[in-house]
NUVEX-199246 format. One record per atom (N, C-alpha, C): x negated, y, z negated; residue number from 1; atom name. Coordinates in Angstrom, 1 decimal, always signed. Atoms other than C-alpha are relative to their C-alpha. Layout:
<rs>
<r x="X" y="Y" z="Z" pos="NUM" site="CA"/>
...
</rs>
This chain:
<rs>
<r x="-0.8" y="-1.2" z="+0.0" pos="1" site="N"/>
<r x="+0.0" y="+0.0" z="+0.0" pos="1" site="CA"/>
<r x="-0.9" y="+1.2" z="+0.0" pos="1" site="C"/>
<r x="+0.8" y="-1.2" z="-0.1" pos="2" site="N"/>
<r x="-1.5" y="+3.3" z="+1.1" pos="2" site="CA"/>
<r x="+0.8" y="+1.2" z="-0.5" pos="2" site="C"/>
<r x="-0.7" y="-1.2" z="+0.5" pos="3" site="N"/>
<r x="-0.7" y="+6.5" z="-0.8" pos="3" site="CA"/>
<r x="-0.3" y="+1.1" z="+0.9" pos="3" site="C"/>
<r x="+0.1" y="-1.2" z="-0.9" pos="4" site="N"/>
<r x="+0.0" y="+9.4" z="+1.4" pos="4" site="CA"/>
<r x="+0.2" y="+1.3" z="-0.8" pos="4" site="C"/>
<r x="-0.1" y="-1.3" z="+0.7" pos="5" site="N"/>
<r x="-0.5" y="+12.9" z="+0.1" pos="5" site="CA"/>
<r x="+1.2" y="+0.8" z="+0.5" pos="5" site="C"/>
<r x="-1.2" y="-0.8" z="-0.4" pos="6" site="N"/>
<r x="+2.7" y="+14.9" z="+0.0" pos="6" site="CA"/>
<r x="+0.0" y="+1.3" z="-1.0" pos="6" site="C"/>
<r x="+0.0" y="-1.2" z="+0.8" pos="7" site="N"/>
<r x="+2.8" y="+18.5" z="-1.2" pos="7" site="CA"/>
<r x="+1.1" y="+0.1" z="-1.0" pos="7" site="C"/>
<r x="-1.2" y="-0.1" z="+0.9" pos="8" site="N"/>
<r x="+6.2" y="+18.0" z="-2.8" pos="8" site="CA"/>
<r x="-0.2" y="-0.9" z="-1.3" pos="8" site="C"/>
<r x="+0.2" y="+0.9" z="+1.2" pos="9" site="N"/>
<r x="+4.8" y="+15.3" z="-5.2" pos="9" site="CA"/>
<r x="-0.4" y="+0.8" z="-1.2" pos="9" site="C"/>
<r x="+0.4" y="-0.8" z="+1.2" pos="10" site="N"/>
<r x="+3.1" y="+17.9" z="-7.4" pos="10" site="CA"/>
<r x="+1.1" y="+0.9" z="-0.4" pos="10" site="C"/>
<r x="-1.1" y="-0.8" z="+0.4" pos="11" site="N"/>
<r x="+6.2" y="+20.1" z="-7.3" pos="11" site="CA"/>
<r x="+1.0" y="-0.7" z="-0.9" pos="11" site="C"/>
<r x="-0.9" y="+0.8" z="+0.9" pos="12" site="N"/>
<r x="+8.3" y="+17.3" z="-8.8" pos="12" site="CA"/>
<r x="-0.6" y="-0.1" z="-1.4" pos="12" site="C"/>
<r x="+0.6" y="+0.2" z="+1.2" pos="13" site="N"/>
<r x="+5.8" y="+16.7" z="-11.5" pos="13" site="CA"/>
<r x="+0.0" y="+1.3" z="-0.8" pos="13" site="C"/>
<r x="-0.1" y="-1.3" z="+0.7" pos="14" site="N"/>
<r x="+5.7" y="+20.5" z="-12.4" pos="14" site="CA"/>
<r x="+1.4" y="+0.3" z="-0.4" pos="14" site="C"/>
<r x="-1.4" y="-0.2" z="+0.4" pos="15" site="N"/>
<r x="+9.5" y="+20.6" z="-12.4" pos="15" site="CA"/>
<r x="+0.4" y="-0.8" z="-1.3" pos="15" site="C"/>
<r x="-0.3" y="+0.9" z="+1.2" pos="16" site="N"/>
<r x="+9.7" y="+17.7" z="-14.9" pos="16" site="CA"/>
<r x="-0.8" y="+0.6" z="-1.2" pos="16" site="C"/>
<r x="+0.8" y="-0.5" z="+1.1" pos="17" site="N"/>
<r x="+7.0" y="+19.3" z="-17.1" pos="17" site="CA"/>
<r x="+0.6" y="+1.3" z="-0.5" pos="17" site="C"/>
<r x="-0.6" y="-1.3" z="+0.4" pos="18" site="N"/>
<r x="+8.9" y="+22.6" z="-17.2" pos="18" site="CA"/>
<r x="+1.3" y="-0.1" z="-0.7" pos="18" site="C"/>
<r x="-1.2" y="+0.2" z="+0.7" pos="19" site="N"/>
<r x="+12.0" y="+21.1" z="-18.8" pos="19" site="CA"/>
<r x="-0.2" y="+0.4" z="-1.4" pos="19" site="C"/>
<r x="+0.1" y="-0.4" z="+1.4" pos="20" site="N"/>
<r x="+12.5" y="+22.8" z="-22.1" pos="20" site="CA"/>
<r x="+1.2" y="-0.5" z="-0.8" pos="20" site="C"/>
<r x="-1.1" y="+0.5" z="+0.8" pos="21" site="N"/>
<r x="+14.5" y="+21.3" z="-24.9" pos="21" site="CA"/>
<r x="+0.4" y="+1.1" z="-1.0" pos="21" site="C"/>
<r x="-0.5" y="-1.0" z="+1.0" pos="22" site="N"/>
<r x="+16.6" y="+23.6" z="-27.0" pos="22" site="CA"/>
<r x="-0.1" y="-0.6" z="-1.4" pos="22" site="C"/>
<r x="+0.1" y="+0.5" z="+1.4" pos="23" site="N"/>
<r x="+16.4" y="+23.4" z="-30.8" pos="23" site="CA"/>
<r x="+1.3" y="-0.8" z="-0.3" pos="23" site="C"/>
<r x="-1.2" y="+0.7" z="+0.3" pos="24" site="N"/>
<r x="+20.0" y="+22.2" z="-30.8" pos="24" site="CA"/>
<r x="-0.1" y="-1.5" z="+0.5" pos="24" site="C"/>
<r x="+0.1" y="+1.4" z="-0.6" pos="25" site="N"/>
<r x="+19.2" y="+19.2" z="-28.5" pos="25" site="CA"/>
<r x="-1.0" y="-0.8" z="-0.8" pos="25" site="C"/>
<r x="+0.9" y="+0.7" z="+0.8" pos="26" site="N"/>
<r x="+16.2" y="+18.3" z="-30.6" pos="26" site="CA"/>
<r x="+0.6" y="-0.4" z="-1.3" pos="26" site="C"/>
<r x="-0.6" y="+0.3" z="+1.4" pos="27" site="N"/>
<r x="+18.1" y="+18.5" z="-33.9" pos="27" site="CA"/>
<r x="+1.0" y="-1.1" z="+0.2" pos="27" site="C"/>
<r x="-1.0" y="+1.1" z="-0.2" pos="28" site="N"/>
<r x="+20.9" y="+16.3" z="-32.5" pos="28" site="CA"/>
<r x="-0.7" y="-1.3" z="+0.2" pos="28" site="C"/>
<r x="+0.7" y="+1.2" z="-0.3" pos="29" site="N"/>
<r x="+18.4" y="+13.8" z="-31.2" pos="29" site="CA"/>
<r x="-0.6" y="-0.6" z="-1.3" pos="29" site="C"/>
<r x="+0.6" y="+0.4" z="+1.2" pos="30" site="N"/>
<r x="+16.7" y="+13.7" z="-34.6" pos="30" site="CA"/>
<r x="+1.0" y="-0.6" z="-1.0" pos="30" site="C"/>
<r x="-1.1" y="+0.4" z="+0.9" pos="31" site="N"/>
<r x="+20.0" y="+13.4" z="-36.5" pos="31" site="CA"/>
<r x="+0.5" y="-1.4" z="+0.4" pos="31" site="C"/>
<r x="-0.5" y="+1.3" z="-0.5" pos="32" site="N"/>
<r x="+21.2" y="+10.5" z="-34.3" pos="32" site="CA"/>
<r x="-1.1" y="-1.1" z="-0.3" pos="32" site="C"/>
<r x="+1.1" y="+1.0" z="+0.3" pos="33" site="N"/>
<r x="+17.8" y="+8.8" z="-34.7" pos="33" site="CA"/>
<r x="-0.1" y="-0.4" z="-1.4" pos="33" site="C"/>
<r x="+0.0" y="+0.3" z="+1.5" pos="34" site="N"/>
<r x="+17.9" y="+9.0" z="-38.5" pos="34" site="CA"/>
<r x="+1.2" y="-0.9" z="-0.3" pos="34" site="C"/>
<r x="-1.2" y="+0.8" z="+0.2" pos="35" site="N"/>
<r x="+21.4" y="+7.6" z="-38.5" pos="35" site="CA"/>
<r x="-0.2" y="-1.5" z="+0.5" pos="35" site="C"/>
<r x="+0.3" y="+1.3" z="-0.5" pos="36" site="N"/>
<r x="+20.3" y="+4.7" z="-36.3" pos="36" site="CA"/>
<r x="-1.0" y="-0.7" z="-0.8" pos="36" site="C"/>
<r x="+1.1" y="+0.6" z="+0.8" pos="37" site="N"/>
<r x="+17.2" y="+4.1" z="-38.3" pos="37" site="CA"/>
<r x="+0.5" y="-0.5" z="-1.4" pos="37" site="C"/>
<r x="-0.6" y="+0.4" z="+1.3" pos="38" site="N"/>
<r x="+19.2" y="+3.9" z="-41.6" pos="38" site="CA"/>
<r x="+0.8" y="-1.3" z="+0.2" pos="38" site="C"/>
<r x="-0.7" y="+1.2" z="-0.2" pos="39" site="N"/>
<r x="+21.5" y="+1.3" z="-40.1" pos="39" site="CA"/>
<r x="-0.9" y="-1.2" z="+0.3" pos="39" site="C"/>
<r x="+1.0" y="+1.1" z="-0.3" pos="40" site="N"/>
<r x="+18.6" y="-0.8" z="-38.8" pos="40" site="CA"/>
<r x="-0.7" y="-0.4" z="-1.3" pos="40" site="C"/>
<r x="+0.7" y="+0.3" z="+1.2" pos="41" site="N"/>
<r x="+16.8" y="-0.5" z="-42.1" pos="41" site="CA"/>
<r x="+0.9" y="-0.8" z="-1.0" pos="41" site="C"/>
<r x="-0.9" y="+0.8" z="+0.8" pos="42" site="N"/>
<r x="+19.9" y="-1.8" z="-43.9" pos="42" site="CA"/>
<r x="+0.1" y="-1.5" z="+0.4" pos="42" site="C"/>
<r x="-0.1" y="+1.4" z="-0.5" pos="43" site="N"/>
<r x="+20.2" y="-4.8" z="-41.6" pos="43" site="CA"/>
<r x="-1.3" y="-0.8" z="-0.3" pos="43" site="C"/>
<r x="+1.3" y="+0.7" z="+0.2" pos="44" site="N"/>
<r x="+16.5" y="-5.7" z="-41.9" pos="44" site="CA"/>
<r x="-0.2" y="-0.3" z="-1.5" pos="44" site="C"/>
<r x="+0.2" y="+0.2" z="+1.4" pos="45" site="N"/>
<r x="+16.4" y="-5.2" z="-45.7" pos="45" site="CA"/>
<r x="+0.9" y="-1.0" z="-0.6" pos="45" site="C"/>
<r x="-0.9" y="+1.0" z="+0.5" pos="46" site="N"/>
<r x="+19.5" y="-7.2" z="-46.2" pos="46" site="CA"/>
<r x="-0.4" y="-1.4" z="+0.4" pos="46" site="C"/>
<r x="+0.4" y="+1.3" z="-0.5" pos="47" site="N"/>
<r x="+18.2" y="-10.1" z="-44.1" pos="47" site="CA"/>
<r x="-1.2" y="-0.5" z="-0.8" pos="47" site="C"/>
<r x="+1.2" y="+0.4" z="+0.8" pos="48" site="N"/>
<r x="+15.0" y="-10.1" z="-46.2" pos="48" site="CA"/>
<r x="+0.4" y="-0.2" z="-1.5" pos="48" site="C"/>
<r x="-0.5" y="+0.0" z="+1.3" pos="49" site="N"/>
<r x="+17.1" y="-10.0" z="-49.4" pos="49" site="CA"/>
<r x="-0.9" y="+0.8" z="-1.0" pos="49" site="C"/>
<r x="+0.8" y="-0.8" z="+0.8" pos="50" site="N"/>
<r x="+15.0" y="-7.2" z="-50.8" pos="50" site="CA"/>
<r x="+0.7" y="+1.3" z="-0.4" pos="50" site="C"/>
<r x="-0.6" y="-1.3" z="+0.3" pos="51" site="N"/>
<r x="+17.6" y="-4.5" z="-51.3" pos="51" site="CA"/>
<r x="+1.3" y="-0.3" z="-0.9" pos="51" site="C"/>
<r x="-1.2" y="+0.1" z="+0.8" pos="52" site="N"/>
<r x="+20.3" y="-3.9" z="-53.9" pos="52" site="CA"/>
<r x="+1.2" y="+0.6" z="+0.8" pos="52" site="C"/>
<r x="-1.2" y="-0.5" z="-0.7" pos="53" site="N"/>
<r x="+23.9" y="-3.1" z="-52.8" pos="53" site="CA"/>
<r x="+0.0" y="+1.6" z="-0.2" pos="53" site="C"/>
<r x="+0.0" y="-1.4" z="+0.3" pos="54" site="N"/>
<r x="+23.6" y="+0.4" z="-54.4" pos="54" site="CA"/>
<r x="-0.9" y="+0.7" z="+1.0" pos="54" site="C"/>
<r x="+1.0" y="-0.6" z="-0.9" pos="55" site="N"/>
<r x="+20.5" y="+1.2" z="-52.3" pos="55" site="CA"/>
<r x="+0.5" y="+0.0" z="+1.4" pos="55" site="C"/>
<r x="-0.5" y="+0.1" z="-1.3" pos="56" site="N"/>
<r x="+22.1" y="+0.0" z="-49.2" pos="56" site="CA"/>
<r x="+1.1" y="+0.9" z="+0.3" pos="56" site="C"/>
<r x="-1.1" y="-1.0" z="-0.1" pos="57" site="N"/>
<r x="+25.2" y="+2.1" z="-49.7" pos="57" site="CA"/>
<r x="-0.6" y="+1.4" z="+0.2" pos="57" site="C"/>
<r x="+0.6" y="-1.3" z="-0.1" pos="58" site="N"/>
<r x="+23.0" y="+5.2" z="-50.2" pos="58" site="CA"/>
<r x="-0.7" y="+0.2" z="+1.4" pos="58" site="C"/>
<r x="+0.6" y="-0.1" z="-1.3" pos="59" site="N"/>
<r x="+21.0" y="+4.5" z="-47.0" pos="59" site="CA"/>
<r x="+1.1" y="+0.1" z="+1.1" pos="59" site="C"/>
<r x="-1.0" y="-0.2" z="-1.0" pos="60" site="N"/>
<r x="+24.2" y="+4.0" z="-45.0" pos="60" site="CA"/>
<r x="+0.7" y="+1.3" z="-0.1" pos="60" site="C"/>
<r x="-0.6" y="-1.4" z="+0.2" pos="61" site="N"/>
<r x="+25.6" y="+7.2" z="-46.5" pos="61" site="CA"/>
<r x="-0.8" y="+1.1" z="+0.6" pos="61" site="C"/>
<r x="+0.9" y="-0.9" z="-0.6" pos="62" site="N"/>
<r x="+22.6" y="+9.1" z="-45.4" pos="62" site="CA"/>
<r x="+0.1" y="+0.0" z="+1.5" pos="62" site="C"/>
<r x="-0.1" y="+0.2" z="-1.5" pos="63" site="N"/>
<r x="+22.9" y="+7.6" z="-41.9" pos="63" site="CA"/>
<r x="+1.3" y="+0.6" z="+0.5" pos="63" site="C"/>
<r x="-1.3" y="-0.5" z="-0.4" pos="64" site="N"/>
<r x="+26.6" y="+8.5" z="-41.7" pos="64" site="CA"/>
<r x="+0.1" y="+1.5" z="+0.0" pos="64" site="C"/>
<r x="+0.0" y="-1.4" z="+0.1" pos="65" site="N"/>
<r x="+26.0" y="+12.0" z="-42.9" pos="65" site="CA"/>
<r x="-0.8" y="+0.6" z="+1.2" pos="65" site="C"/>
<r x="+0.8" y="-0.6" z="-1.1" pos="66" site="N"/>
<r x="+23.3" y="+12.6" z="-40.2" pos="66" site="CA"/>
<r x="+0.8" y="-0.2" z="+1.3" pos="66" site="C"/>
<r x="-0.8" y="+0.2" z="-1.2" pos="67" site="N"/>
<r x="+25.5" y="+11.1" z="-37.5" pos="67" site="CA"/>
<r x="+1.2" y="+1.0" z="+0.1" pos="67" site="C"/>
<r x="-1.1" y="-0.9" z="+0.1" pos="68" site="N"/>
<r x="+28.4" y="+13.3" z="-38.7" pos="68" site="CA"/>
<r x="-0.5" y="+1.4" z="+0.4" pos="68" site="C"/>
<r x="+0.6" y="-1.4" z="-0.4" pos="69" site="N"/>
<r x="+26.2" y="+16.5" z="-38.5" pos="69" site="CA"/>
<r x="-0.2" y="+0.1" z="+1.5" pos="69" site="C"/>
<r x="+0.3" y="+0.0" z="-1.5" pos="70" site="N"/>
<r x="+25.1" y="+15.6" z="-35.0" pos="70" site="CA"/>
<r x="+1.3" y="+0.1" z="+0.8" pos="70" site="C"/>
<r x="-1.3" y="+0.0" z="-0.7" pos="71" site="N"/>
<r x="+28.7" y="+15.0" z="-34.0" pos="71" site="CA"/>
<r x="+0.7" y="+1.4" z="-0.1" pos="71" site="C"/>
<r x="-0.5" y="-1.4" z="+0.2" pos="72" site="N"/>
<r x="+29.8" y="+18.4" z="-35.5" pos="72" site="CA"/>
<r x="-0.7" y="+1.0" z="+0.9" pos="72" site="C"/>
<r x="+0.8" y="-0.9" z="-0.9" pos="73" site="N"/>
<r x="+27.0" y="+20.1" z="-33.6" pos="73" site="CA"/>
<r x="+0.4" y="-0.1" z="+1.5" pos="73" site="C"/>
<r x="-0.4" y="+0.2" z="-1.4" pos="74" site="N"/>
<r x="+28.1" y="+18.6" z="-30.3" pos="74" site="CA"/>
<r x="+1.5" y="+0.5" z="+0.2" pos="74" site="C"/>
<r x="-1.4" y="-0.4" z="-0.1" pos="75" site="N"/>
<r x="+31.8" y="+19.3" z="-31.0" pos="75" site="CA"/>
<r x="+0.1" y="+1.5" z="+0.0" pos="75" site="C"/>
<r x="-0.1" y="-1.5" z="+0.0" pos="76" site="N"/>
<r x="+31.2" y="+23.0" z="-31.8" pos="76" site="CA"/>
<r x="-0.6" y="+0.6" z="+1.3" pos="76" site="C"/>
<r x="+0.6" y="-0.5" z="-1.2" pos="77" site="N"/>
<r x="+29.2" y="+23.3" z="-28.6" pos="77" site="CA"/>
<r x="+1.0" y="+0.1" z="+1.1" pos="77" site="C"/>
<r x="-1.0" y="+0.1" z="-1.0" pos="78" site="N"/>
<r x="+32.2" y="+22.5" z="-26.4" pos="78" site="CA"/>
<r x="+1.1" y="+1.1" z="-0.1" pos="78" site="C"/>
</rs>
């Protein structure tokens, strides 16, 4: 396979590099990621039998709170 030089190749790379994320998008991504991580942590810790019910409820509560905040942010945007 021979690579042919095309002037538009660099233009596409520069366009992708110039995408800027707003603070709102980043905060929503982080909040959803925290919620997902808390759910996964509960599943893993429960399967290892290393967590108490009280701790698991707190972790799930934190995850639900973060997902709720992210949902409110996207709801207010529309």
